[in-house]
C-alpha positions in Angstrom: 116.6 83.8 271.4 113.3 83.3 269.7 110.4 84.9 271.5 107.0 83.3 271.0 104.3 85.5 269.4 101.7 87.0 271.7 98.4 85.3 271.5 95.2 87.2 270.5 94.0 87.2 274.1 97.2 89.0 275.2 96.8 91.6 272.4 93.2 92.2 273.4 94.2 92.7 277.1 97.0 95.1 276.1 94.8 97.1 273.9 91.9 97.2 276.4 94.2 98.3 279.2 95.8 101.0 277.0 92.4 102.3 275.9 91.1 102.3 279.5 94.2 104.3 280.7 93.9 106.7 277.7 90.2 107.3 278.4 90.8 107.9 282.1 93.7 110.3 281.3 91.6 112.2 278.8 88.6 112.5 281.1 90.7 113.7 284.0 92.4 116.4 281.9 89.1 117.5 280.2 87.5 117.7 283.6 90.4 119.8 285.0 90.2 122.2 282.0 86.6 122.9 282.8 87.3 124.0 286.4 87.1 127.7 287.2 90.4 129.3 287.7 90.0 129.7 291.5 92.0 126.5 292.0 94.9 127.9 290.1 97.6 130.1 291.7 99.7 132.9 290.2 102.0 131.7 287.5 99.7 128.9 286.5 98.4 128.5 283.0 95.0 130.2 282.7 95.3 132.1 286.0 93.3 135.3 286.0 94.2 138.1 288.4 91.3 138.8 290.6 89.6 142.1 289.8 90.5 144.8 292.2 87.8 145.2 294.9 86.0 148.6 294.9 87.0 150.4 298.0 84.2 151.0 300.4 83.6 154.7 301.1 85.3 155.7 304.3 83.9 158.2 306.7 85.9 161.4 306.9 86.9 162.3 310.4 86.6 166.0 311.1 
């Protein structure tokens, strides 16, 4: 079966759609990589354990 060659218009549409998809994908991942780690949970890449909170001084009961 002989398949007809794609026209130049078809190639332009394919390339533009691929470039658009790639640009959106790259922007989304770049944007997520800039987010602070508070949106990540334990076990996630880049998760930082929260610093231990200093304990407030408690009053001694005598």
